Structure formats: C-alpha cells, structure tokens
C-alpha positions, 0 to 999 in steps of 0.5 A: 500500500505504501509503495502504491501511494508513493508511486501515485504521489511521484506521478502526480508531482511529475505532472505538476512540475511539467505544468508550472508556468513559473520555472522556480515553482517547477524546480521546487516541485521537481525536487519534491518529486526526487525525494518521493522517488527516494522514499519509493526506492527505500520502500522497495528495499533499495536503500543504495538507490534511494540514497543516490536519488536523494543526493543526486536527484534532489541535491545536485540536480535541483541546484543545477536547475536553480543555477540555470534559471538564474542564468536563463537570459536577459530581457533586452529593453529599448528604453525611451526616456520619459518622466515620470514613466522611465528615466535615468536618475544619476546611475539609477533607473527609476519610474513607474514603468521601471517598477513594472519591469523589475517585477517582470524580470523577477517573475520570469527569472531573467535580468533586465538589460536596458538600452536608451534609444530614440523614439524612431529606433523602436520599430526596427529594434523590435522587428529585428529582435534586438530588443525583447520589449520597448517602454517609456515614451511609447504611444504606438504608431500605426506601423507598430500596431502588429506588435504585442502590447500591454496598455499602461496609461490613457493619454491624449494626443494634442496640438499645441500652438503658441505663435506663428511657425511650423509645428514640431513632433518626435520622430517615429511617434504617434504624434508625428503622424498627426503633424501637418505638412511643413512640420519638423521632426526631432529625435528627442524630446529635449531637442524639441523643447530647445527648438520651442524655447528658441522660438523656432516653432510655433507649437507642437503635437505632443501627448499629455505627459510631454505637454505636462513636462513642457508646461512645467518648464513654462514653455506652453503656458497661455498656448492654445490646445486642440485635442486630436485623439485619445491613446494609451502609453504601452509596453511594446514587445517583439513579435515572438515575445507574446508570453512575456507580454502575458506575464506583464498583463498578469502582473498588472492584474495582480497589482490592480486586485491588491490596490497597489496599482493606484498607489504606484500611480499616486507616487509617480503621477 
C-alpha cells in the first residue's frame, strides 16, 4: 500500500512540475518529486538507490536547475526616456514603468538589460529582435500596431500652438503622424523643447505627459490646445515575445486586485 501511494504521489508531482508556468515553482516541485522517488526506492528495499536519488536527484540536480534559471537570459529593453514613466536618475533607473519591469524580470527569472534609444529606433529594434520589449515614451504608431502590447496609461494626443511657425513632433511617434505638412521632426524630446524655447516653432503635437513636462518648464503656458485623439502609453514587445507580454498583463492584474496599482500611480503621477 505504501509503495502504491508513493508511486501515485511521484506521478502526480511529475505532472505538476511539467505544468508550472513559473520555472522556480517547477524546480521546487521537481525536487519534491526526487525525494518521493527516494522514499519509493527505500520502500522497495533499495536503500543504495534511494540514497543516490536523494543526493543526486534532489541535491545536485535541483541546484543545477536553480543555477540555470538564474542564468536563463536577459530581457533586452529599448528604453525611451520619459518622466515620470522611465528615466535615468544619476546611475539609477527609476519610474513607474521601471517598477513594472523589475517585477517582470523577477517573475520570469531573467535580468533586465536596458538600452536608451530614440523614439524612431523602436520599430526596427523590435522587428529585428534586438530588443525583447520597448517602454517609456511609447504611444504606438500605426506601423507598430502588429506588435504585442500591454496598455499602461490613457493619454491624449494634442496640438499645441503658441505663435506663428511650423509645428514640431518626435520622430517615429504617434504624434508625428498627426503633424501637418511643413512640420519638423526631432529625435528627442529635449531637442524639441530647445527648438520651442528658441522660438523656432510655433507649437507642437505632443501627448499629455510631454505637454505636462513642457508646461512645467513654462514653455506652453497661455498656448492654445486642440485635442486630436485619445491613446494609451504601452509596453511594446517583439513579435515572438507574446508570453512575456502575458506575464506583464498578469502582473498588472495582480497589482490592480491588491490596490497597489493606484498607489504606484499616486507616487509617480
């Protein structure tokens, strides 16, 4: 009877280990499976085999798997700077999206490898798989609709005018697609801001976070604001990273259920 129970338990643990989505839990169950096998061998009067299974199956193999998980790989992130979502502060990286990415790395047992890029580089990096995901100042353009995505925050694209002259926008962005003929494109938000402050532009097409940062600098005060369309800040994923996108969706669902998402929004926004 004991042998039968141990055999059934070993089979059940093997099935559970194979169906775990989180690798760490799968390895933990696999370790328990090895201990049950050792007990089964002992019950079958094979103590030497039981000892070998406990030492190698549970001890050595579990350790090797844990070490392999730690070195499974990295999440290559194409980061577009955007306060307060994702931005450098000294040698650190901070922001609302950064906290989500750290949770994603912990969930998937991978390390984050951050690369600061211009907005216009995102599509190429994801298409070529040089980046697993892109985050930060990302309102997806029409060309990026095919990439897996996880919406983060609602926003709005607006046209802001404070004088005569062409309008400006960030190259490669959704805002650039709403730029009228004769508009000027800039690779970075800072360069757009400098052109506005020098009086080279009569306004810009921006999202609400860009408008907020410009307003805090005094750039767009007393300007005329025209809403163009509602949109979302998102995290974009490479075409073959659907599972990574699903893991981030699960994290955000858990944060909302626990009320922690609202706390993050209050802290950063």
